[in-house]
Backbone as numpy.savetxt, mean C-alpha at the origin, in Angstrom:
# Nx Ny Nz CAx CAy CAz Cx Cy Cz
-28.96 13.93 27.05 -27.95 13.13 27.71 -27.99 11.67 27.19
-26.84 11.05 26.89 -26.78 9.75 26.32 -27.02 8.69 27.35
-27.73 7.61 27.01 -27.99 6.54 27.99 -26.73 5.70 28.14
-25.73 5.92 27.29 -24.50 5.07 27.38 -23.49 5.66 28.36
-22.69 4.82 28.95 -21.59 5.30 29.78 -20.60 6.02 28.84
-19.99 7.06 29.42 -19.05 7.84 28.67 -17.97 7.09 27.89
-17.22 6.17 28.51 -16.19 5.38 27.82 -16.78 4.53 26.66
-18.00 4.02 26.86 -18.64 3.22 25.81 -19.01 4.08 24.61
-19.56 5.25 24.90 -19.91 6.18 23.79 -18.64 6.61 23.04
-17.60 6.91 23.83 -16.33 7.34 23.22 -15.78 6.25 22.27
-15.79 5.03 22.72 -15.25 3.94 21.91 -16.11 3.74 20.64
-17.39 3.84 20.75 -18.30 3.76 19.59 -17.96 4.86 18.59
-17.79 6.07 19.09 -17.41 7.20 18.23 -16.07 6.98 17.54
-15.08 6.45 18.30 -13.80 6.17 17.69 -13.81 5.09 16.66
-14.54 3.98 16.94 -14.63 2.95 15.92 -15.33 3.47 14.68
-16.36 4.28 14.85 -17.12 4.73 13.67 -16.32 5.72 12.78
-15.16 6.16 13.25 -14.28 7.03 12.42 -13.48 6.18 11.43
-13.40 4.81 11.69 -12.58 3.98 10.86 -13.28 3.77 9.53
-12.51 3.57 8.43 -13.13 3.37 7.15 -13.98 2.14 7.08
-15.20 2.20 6.54 -16.05 1.05 6.34 -16.78 0.68 7.60
-16.66 1.43 8.68 -17.39 1.08 9.91 -18.35 2.23 10.25
-19.65 1.86 10.21 -20.68 2.84 10.53 -21.02 2.77 11.98
-21.99 3.55 12.42 -22.35 3.53 13.81 -22.85 2.23 14.35
-23.64 1.44 13.53 -24.11 0.13 13.96 -22.97 -0.85 14.19
-22.05 -0.89 13.24 -20.89 -1.83 13.38 -20.01 -1.41 14.52
-19.85 -0.11 14.74 -19.09 0.44 15.83 -19.68 0.04 17.21
-21.01 0.09 17.22 -21.74 -0.35 18.49 -21.54 -1.82 18.72
-21.68 -2.60 17.63 -21.50 -4.10 17.77 -20.10 -4.44 18.23
-19.04 -3.77 17.73 -17.71 -4.02 18.13 -17.52 -3.67 19.61
-18.04 -2.52 19.96 -17.87 -2.06 21.35 -18.60 -2.99 22.34
-19.80 -3.40 22.07 -20.51 -4.29 22.99 -19.95 -5.75 22.94
-19.34 -6.12 21.83 -18.64 -7.41 21.79 -17.46 -7.36 22.77
-16.71 -6.26 22.73 -15.56 -6.16 23.67 -16.07 -6.13 25.17
-17.18 -5.54 25.39 -17.71 -5.50 26.80 -18.07 -6.92 27.28
-18.41 -7.83 26.36 -18.79 -9.15 26.78 -17.60 -10.07 26.92
-16.43 -9.68 26.39 -15.30 -10.50 26.43 -14.52 -10.33 27.77
-13.66 -11.29 28.09 -12.86 -11.14 29.31 -12.01 -9.80 29.19
-11.75 -9.22 30.32 -11.04 -7.95 30.32 -9.66 -8.04 29.70
-9.07 -9.27 29.72 -7.74 -9.46 29.06 -7.81 -9.16 27.54
-8.93 -9.48 26.88 -9.04 -9.21 25.48 -9.04 -7.71 25.16
-9.82 -6.96 25.94 -9.85 -5.53 25.77 -8.47 -4.93 26.10
-7.84 -5.49 27.08 -6.50 -4.96 27.47 -5.48 -5.25 26.30
-5.59 -6.45 25.71 -4.72 -6.80 24.59 -4.94 -5.83 23.42
-6.18 -5.49 23.15 -6.57 -4.55 22.05 -5.91 -3.17 22.39
-6.16 -2.73 23.64 -5.64 -1.47 24.03 -4.12 -1.34 23.91
-3.39 -2.47 24.27 -1.93 -2.52 24.13 -1.51 -2.51 22.70
-2.22 -3.23 21.83 -1.89 -3.23 20.42 -2.08 -1.79 19.83
-3.13 -1.12 20.25 -3.35 0.23 19.75 -2.24 1.20 20.26
-1.86 1.02 21.51 -0.75 1.78 22.12 0.52 1.49 21.31
0.76 0.29 20.90 1.94 -0.09 20.19 2.10 0.63 18.86
1.00 1.13 18.29 1.08 1.81 17.05 1.88 3.12 17.16
2.00 3.62 18.37 2.80 4.82 18.57 4.27 4.60 18.27
4.68 3.33 18.31 6.12 3.01 18.09 6.43 2.83 16.58
5.36 2.84 15.74 5.60 2.62 14.35 6.12 3.91 13.72
7.12 3.75 12.84 7.71 4.91 12.11 7.66 4.59 10.59
7.94 5.57 9.82 8.16 5.37 8.36 9.62 5.28 8.12
9.96 4.25 7.39 11.35 4.08 6.93 11.77 5.30 6.17
12.87 5.86 6.48 13.33 7.12 5.83 13.85 6.86 4.41
13.99 5.61 4.05 14.50 5.26 2.70 13.31 4.92 1.80
12.46 3.98 2.23 11.41 3.47 1.32 9.98 4.00 1.74
9.86 4.54 2.97 8.57 5.09 3.47 7.56 4.00 3.79
8.04 2.77 3.92 7.15 1.72 4.44 7.03 1.89 5.91
5.98 1.31 6.51 5.88 1.33 7.98 6.84 0.33 8.58
7.39 0.69 9.72 8.41 -0.18 10.35 8.49 0.15 11.79
9.24 -0.68 12.52 9.53 -0.43 13.93 10.81 0.40 14.10
11.67 0.45 13.03 12.85 1.28 13.05 13.19 1.68 11.66
14.05 2.64 11.50 14.46 3.11 10.21 15.98 3.07 10.10
16.55 2.42 9.05 15.81 1.85 7.92 15.09 0.55 8.36
14.06 0.20 7.52 13.23 -0.99 7.81 14.00 -2.29 7.61
13.37 -3.35 7.92 13.95 -4.67 7.77 14.28 -5.02 6.29
13.42 -4.58 5.40 13.63 -4.84 3.98 14.81 -4.04 3.46
14.84 -2.75 3.79 15.97 -1.92 3.29 17.30 -2.33 3.92
17.28 -2.91 5.12 18.49 -3.32 5.82 18.96 -4.67 5.40
18.18 -5.47 4.74 18.47 -6.82 4.37 19.50 -6.85 3.23
20.70 -7.29 3.56 21.77 -7.38 2.56 21.53 -8.35 1.42
20.54 -9.27 1.65 20.25 -10.29 0.64 19.34 -9.71 -0.44
18.72 -8.60 -0.32 17.79 -8.04 -1.27 18.55 -7.48 -2.47
17.88 -7.55 -3.63 18.46 -7.05 -4.88 18.34 -5.52 -4.93
19.40 -4.82 -4.79 19.38 -3.35 -4.68 19.30 -2.68 -6.07
19.30 -3.46 -7.15 19.22 -2.84 -8.51 17.81 -2.57 -8.90
16.83 -2.99 -8.14 15.42 -2.79 -8.56 14.59 -2.27 -7.35
13.80 -1.27 -7.70 12.86 -0.69 -6.73 11.40 -0.84 -7.26
10.59 -1.41 -6.45 9.17 -1.59 -6.76 8.40 -0.49 -6.12
7.73 0.35 -6.90 6.98 1.46 -6.42 5.50 1.05 -6.22
5.03 1.20 -5.02 3.64 0.85 -4.67 2.93 2.05 -4.05
1.64 1.95 -3.96 0.84 3.08 -3.43 0.81 3.06 -1.92
0.63 1.93 -1.29 0.39 1.82 0.16 1.22 0.68 0.77
1.49 0.80 2.11 2.22 -0.27 2.77 1.54 -1.69 2.61
0.25 -1.68 2.53 -0.44 -2.99 2.32 -0.02 -3.69 1.03
0.31 -2.85 0.03 0.81 -3.42 -1.28 2.15 -4.12 -1.08
2.98 -3.64 -0.22 4.28 -4.31 0.10 3.95 -5.74 0.63
3.06 -5.77 1.61 2.67 -7.06 2.16 2.14 -8.02 1.11
1.28 -7.55 0.20 0.77 -8.38 -0.89 1.86 -8.96 -1.76
2.78 -8.14 -2.15 3.92 -8.54 -3.05 4.81 -9.50 -2.28
5.11 -9.15 -1.00 6.01 -10.05 -0.19 5.39 -11.44 -0.02
4.08 -11.55 0.05 3.43 -12.82 0.22 3.67 -13.76 -0.94
3.93 -13.19 -2.12 4.18 -14.04 -3.28 5.49 -14.76 -3.20
6.48 -14.20 -2.48 7.84 -14.73 -2.34 8.57 -14.75 -3.69
8.17 -13.96 -4.65 8.75 -13.93 -5.98 9.62 -12.68 -6.14
9.40 -11.67 -5.40 10.17 -10.42 -5.58 11.16 -10.26 -4.49
12.41 -10.01 -4.83 13.52 -9.91 -3.82 14.19 -8.51 -3.86
13.60 -7.52 -4.49 14.22 -6.23 -4.59 13.74 -5.33 -3.45
13.93 -4.01 -3.61 13.53 -3.07 -2.62 12.24 -2.38 -2.99
11.67 -1.55 -2.13 10.33 -0.89 -2.37 10.47 0.60 -2.20
9.46 1.27 -2.70 9.22 2.68 -2.43 7.74 2.91 -2.32
7.26 3.34 -1.13 5.82 3.53 -0.91 5.44 4.97 -1.14
4.49 5.20 -2.01 4.10 6.55 -2.33 3.13 7.18 -1.36
2.42 6.36 -0.62 1.33 6.75 0.30 0.21 7.46 -0.44
-0.27 6.82 -1.48 -1.43 7.30 -2.21 -1.14 7.26 -3.73
-2.09 7.85 -4.43 -2.06 7.92 -5.91 -2.56 9.30 -6.31
-2.16 9.76 -7.48 -2.61 11.07 -7.96 -4.16 10.98 -8.21
-4.87 11.90 -7.55 -6.31 11.90 -7.68 -6.83 13.34 -7.59
-6.94 14.02 -8.74 -7.46 15.41 -8.70 -8.81 15.55 -8.01
-9.64 14.56 -8.14 -10.96 14.59 -7.54 -10.85 14.69 -5.98
-9.92 13.99 -5.43 -9.71 14.00 -3.98 -8.65 15.11 -3.58
-8.22 15.84 -4.51 -7.28 16.90 -4.23 -5.82 16.40 -3.95
-5.54 15.27 -4.44 -4.18 14.63 -4.23 -3.34 14.84 -5.48
-2.29 15.59 -5.42 -1.40 15.87 -6.51 -0.06 15.20 -6.31
0.85 15.27 -7.28 2.15 14.64 -7.18 2.93 15.07 -5.97
2.74 16.35 -5.55 3.50 16.84 -4.38 3.03 16.28 -3.07
1.85 15.64 -3.07 1.34 15.02 -1.85 1.84 13.62 -1.67
2.54 13.08 -2.65 3.06 11.74 -2.66 4.61 11.78 -2.44
5.16 10.59 -2.24 6.62 10.50 -2.01 7.35 10.34 -3.34
6.99 11.13 -4.34 7.63 11.03 -5.67 8.97 11.75 -5.68
9.09 12.90 -5.08 10.39 13.67 -5.01 11.41 12.77 -4.26
10.96 12.05 -3.25 11.89 11.23 -2.47 12.33 10.04 -3.36
11.49 9.53 -4.25 11.90 8.49 -5.17 13.00 9.00 -6.08
12.82 10.22 -6.69 13.78 10.76 -7.57 15.10 10.95 -6.88
15.07 11.41 -5.62 16.30 11.60 -4.84 17.02 10.21 -4.63
16.24 9.20 -4.32 16.79 7.85 -4.15 17.52 7.40 -5.40
16.91 7.63 -6.55 17.49 7.19 -7.80 18.79 7.86 -8.14
19.03 9.08 -7.58 20.26 9.76 -7.76 21.31 9.24 -6.82
20.91 8.67 -5.70 21.83 8.28 -4.67 22.16 6.78 -4.66
21.27 5.96 -5.23 21.44 4.50 -5.19 21.59 3.90 -6.57
22.35 2.79 -6.65 22.62 2.16 -7.98 21.50 1.38 -8.51
20.34 2.00 -8.89 19.17 1.36 -9.30 19.19 1.21 -10.85
18.83 0.01 -11.36 18.80 -0.22 -12.77 17.38 -0.27 -13.28
16.44 -0.68 -12.39 15.03 -0.82 -12.83 14.08 -0.33 -11.78
13.02 0.36 -12.24 11.97 0.83 -11.38 10.69 0.14 -11.84
10.15 -0.74 -10.98 8.93 -1.49 -11.34 7.74 -0.71 -10.74
6.86 -0.19 -11.63 5.73 0.54 -11.19 4.55 -0.42 -10.90
4.25 -0.54 -9.61 3.19 -1.54 -9.19 2.00 -0.80 -8.57
1.60 0.32 -9.20 0.42 1.03 -8.73 -0.79 0.25 -9.12
-1.93 0.55 -8.52 -3.16 -0.18 -8.73 -3.61 0.05 -10.21
-4.23 -0.99 -10.85 -4.69 -0.88 -12.24 -6.04 -0.14 -12.36
-6.15 1.04 -11.73 -7.34 1.85 -11.84 -6.94 3.20 -12.38
-7.90 4.11 -12.51 -7.60 5.43 -13.17 -6.51 6.15 -12.39
-6.58 6.17 -11.11 -5.58 6.92 -10.29 -4.21 6.26 -10.37
-4.20 4.94 -10.27 -2.91 4.20 -10.33 -2.30 4.34 -11.66
-3.08 4.31 -12.74 -2.52 4.48 -14.06 -1.93 5.83 -14.27
-2.67 6.87 -13.80 -2.20 8.25 -13.93 -0.88 8.43 -13.18
-0.81 7.82 -11.98 0.40 7.94 -11.16 1.58 7.26 -11.90
1.33 6.06 -12.41 2.39 5.33 -13.07 2.89 6.09 -14.29
1.98 6.67 -15.07 2.34 7.42 -16.27 3.15 8.65 -15.87
2.72 9.35 -14.86 3.42 10.56 -14.39 4.84 10.20 -13.99
5.03 9.13 -13.17 6.35 8.73 -12.72 7.22 8.30 -13.88
6.59 7.53 -14.80 7.34 7.05 -16.01 7.85 8.22 -16.80
7.07 9.24 -16.94 7.49 10.47 -17.64 8.70 11.15 -16.95
8.60 11.23 -15.63 9.72 11.83 -14.88 10.98 11.02 -14.96
10.82 9.69 -15.08 12.02 8.83 -15.10 12.63 8.68 -16.50
11.90 9.05 -17.56 12.37 8.87 -18.93 13.73 9.44 -19.24
14.08 10.64 -18.66 15.45 11.14 -18.97 16.58 10.42 -18.22
16.19 9.66 -17.22 17.24 8.95 -16.41 17.59 7.65 -17.07
18.80 7.15 -16.74 19.26 5.90 -17.34 18.79 4.73 -16.40
17.48 4.60 -16.37 16.92 3.50 -15.52 15.73 2.85 -16.35
15.67 1.54 -16.25 14.63 0.82 -16.92 13.29 1.01 -16.15
12.24 1.37 -16.81 10.96 1.51 -16.15 10.00 0.41 -16.66
9.49 -0.43 -15.70 8.56 -1.50 -16.05 7.31 -1.33 -15.29
6.29 -2.10 -15.72 4.94 -2.08 -15.10 4.58 -3.51 -14.84
3.83 -3.71 -13.74 3.33 -5.05 -13.49 2.46 -5.50 -14.68
2.57 -6.78 -15.01 1.78 -7.33 -16.12 0.33 -7.43 -15.61
-0.59 -7.33 -16.53 -2.00 -7.42 -16.16 -2.60 -8.41 -17.15
-3.67 -9.03 -16.67 -4.29 -10.00 -17.59 -5.37 -10.81 -16.83
-5.53 -12.02 -17.26 -6.61 -12.86 -16.75 -6.24 -13.55 -15.46
-7.12 -13.63 -14.51 -6.85 -14.35 -13.23 -6.77 -15.82 -13.47
-5.98 -16.53 -12.70 -5.90 -17.97 -12.75 -7.23 -18.54 -12.36
-7.72 -19.46 -13.15 -9.02 -20.12 -12.84 -10.16 -19.37 -13.43
-9.94 -18.25 -14.12 -11.02 -17.48 -14.71 -11.42 -18.01 -16.08
-12.60 -17.65 -16.54 -13.09 -18.07 -17.87 -13.01 -16.84 -18.79
-12.54 -17.09 -20.03 -12.46 -15.99 -21.01 -13.79 -15.29 -21.22
-14.87 -16.04 -21.23 -16.17 -15.45 -21.46 -16.60 -14.41 -20.47
-16.02 -14.43 -19.23 -16.38 -13.52 -18.24 -15.44 -12.32 -18.08
-14.31 -12.37 -18.87 -13.31 -11.26 -18.77 -13.82 -10.09 -19.54
-13.59 -8.91 -18.93 -13.96 -7.66 -19.61 -13.01 -7.40 -20.77
-13.42 -6.54 -21.71 -12.61 -6.37 -22.92 -11.24 -5.73 -22.65
-11.17 -4.81 -21.67 -9.87 -4.18 -21.31 -8.87 -5.21 -20.78
-9.33 -6.06 -19.87 -8.52 -7.08 -19.27 -8.03 -8.06 -20.32
-8.94 -8.49 -21.20 -8.64 -9.39 -22.24 -7.59 -8.80 -23.24
-7.77 -7.48 -23.55 -6.86 -6.85 -24.46 -5.50 -6.75 -23.85
-5.41 -6.44 -22.57 -4.13 -6.39 -21.90 -3.49 -7.77 -21.75
-4.25 -8.76 -21.59 -3.69 -10.08 -21.55 -3.11 -10.50 -22.88
-3.75 -10.09 -23.99 -3.23 -10.35 -25.31 -1.93 -9.55 -25.54
-1.89 -8.29 -25.14 -0.68 -7.48 -25.31 0.49 -8.03 -24.52
0.19 -8.53 -23.32 1.26 -8.95 -22.44 1.58 -10.42 -22.55
1.16 -11.07 -23.67 1.41 -12.51 -23.79 2.86 -12.79 -23.85
3.28 -14.04 -23.43 4.68 -14.38 -23.41 4.82 -15.80 -23.95
6.03 -16.13 -24.34 6.33 -17.49 -24.87 6.24 -18.53 -23.80
5.84 -19.77 -24.24 5.74 -20.85 -23.26 6.99 -21.71 -23.40
């Protein structure tokens, strides 16, 4: 029999299911909440309950409170370009730059044979359907610059090659404030390939 009260043990178990949180961190979070005013625990509970209202936009598959989402509904957005990303967090990262004003398409993952994720597990068919229905001129592939992201981008680019749509990829290169001597050879090579006029 556990020395912990049932609700405490249950919360520790639920926290430990989250990515990057082990049993010790789950215990620390739980006992932190127990030391806080009841209002803080109530606010957390209400925030978690609020997740039940979250839906996926039926057009771009981003998370939203309604479908279509605020981005897809915004008449000011450039409808000629769709930025394809792996996860909803990627939309947030791009939106923070305030440089991109087009639409999005969220794949909800990347092709990864090791994890058993194939093209049919992603929202690729939905992207192809969108391209048939919407007046898109450019598809910007903004998948992560890792093995899975590259494989996903190449797969989608191959699928789009017969269509009359421009396919682009996010530029990659050196980070601002970085030193050349610390850059790996792949990053440096891509920075050289992607150079532009000043």
